[in-house]
C-alpha positions as CSV (number, residue, x, y, z in Angstrom):
1,X,-2.9,-8.6,-13.7
2,X,-0.5,-7.8,-16.5
3,X,0.5,-5.1,-18.9
4,X,-0.8,-5.4,-22.4
5,X,2.2,-5.6,-24.7
6,X,0.4,-3.7,-27.6
7,X,-1.1,-0.8,-25.6
8,X,1.0,-0.7,-22.5
9,X,-2.2,-0.6,-20.4
10,X,-2.8,-2.6,-17.3
11,X,-5.2,-5.5,-17.8
12,X,-6.8,-8.2,-15.7
13,X,-6.8,-11.6,-17.4
14,X,-9.5,-14.1,-16.7
15,X,-10.6,-17.3,-18.5
16,X,-13.2,-15.6,-20.6
17,X,-11.3,-12.6,-21.6
18,X,-9.4,-9.4,-20.7
19,X,-10.5,-6.4,-18.7
20,X,-8.6,-3.2,-19.3
21,X,-8.0,-1.5,-15.9
22,X,-8.1,2.3,-15.4
23,X,-5.4,3.8,-13.3
24,X,-7.4,3.7,-10.1
25,X,-8.2,0.0,-10.4
26,X,-4.6,-0.7,-11.2
27,X,-3.4,1.1,-8.1
28,X,-5.8,-0.7,-5.9
29,X,-5.2,-4.2,-7.4
30,X,-1.4,-3.8,-7.3
31,X,-1.7,-3.5,-3.5
32,X,-3.8,-6.7,-3.2
33,X,-0.8,-8.6,-1.8
34,X,-2.1,-9.9,1.5
35,X,-2.9,-6.4,2.9
36,X,-6.4,-5.7,4.3
37,X,-8.7,-3.4,2.5
38,X,-8.1,-0.8,5.3
39,X,-4.3,-1.1,4.8
40,X,-4.7,-0.6,1.1
41,X,-6.9,2.5,1.6
42,X,-4.4,3.9,4.1
43,X,-1.4,3.4,1.8
44,X,-3.2,5.0,-1.1
45,X,-4.4,8.0,1.0
46,X,-0.8,8.6,2.2
47,X,0.7,8.2,-1.3
48,X,-1.7,10.5,-3.0
49,X,-2.6,12.8,-0.1
50,X,-6.4,12.5,-0.7
51,X,-9.4,12.4,1.6
52,X,-9.5,9.1,3.4
53,X,-13.3,8.7,3.5
54,X,-13.8,9.5,-0.2
55,X,-10.9,7.1,-1.1
56,X,-12.3,4.4,1.1
57,X,-15.6,4.5,-0.8
58,X,-13.9,4.4,-4.2
59,X,-11.7,1.4,-3.1
60,X,-14.5,-0.5,-1.6
61,X,-16.8,0.1,-4.7
62,X,-14.0,-1.0,-7.1
63,X,-13.3,-4.2,-5.2
64,X,-16.9,-5.0,-4.7
65,X,-17.6,-4.5,-8.4
66,X,-14.7,-6.8,-9.4
67,X,-15.8,-9.4,-6.8
68,X,-19.4,-9.3,-8.1
69,X,-18.1,-9.9,-11.6
70,X,-16.1,-12.9,-10.1
71,X,-12.8,-11.4,-11.3
72,X,-11.3,-11.3,-7.8
73,X,-12.0,-13.1,-4.6
74,X,-11.8,-11.3,-1.2
75,X,-11.5,-12.9,2.1
76,X,-13.5,-10.1,3.6
77,X,-14.4,-6.6,2.4
78,X,-13.5,-4.5,5.5
């Protein structure tokens, strides 16, 4: 994950190209540092003071989509 020098937007680089990340995906991926999915959800819920269940769905869907596209690899989607 990097910041595009021309646009300032967050991007995910992969061998075949570049994926521009929306703010939500950036916030999720920036926390993929060894934390579990549950820990990421909890941290985001606390930081943004949002409904935990709705956030959990969004986080899991985002990670599952990126994993299906083979852009990230998860040990376990919990």
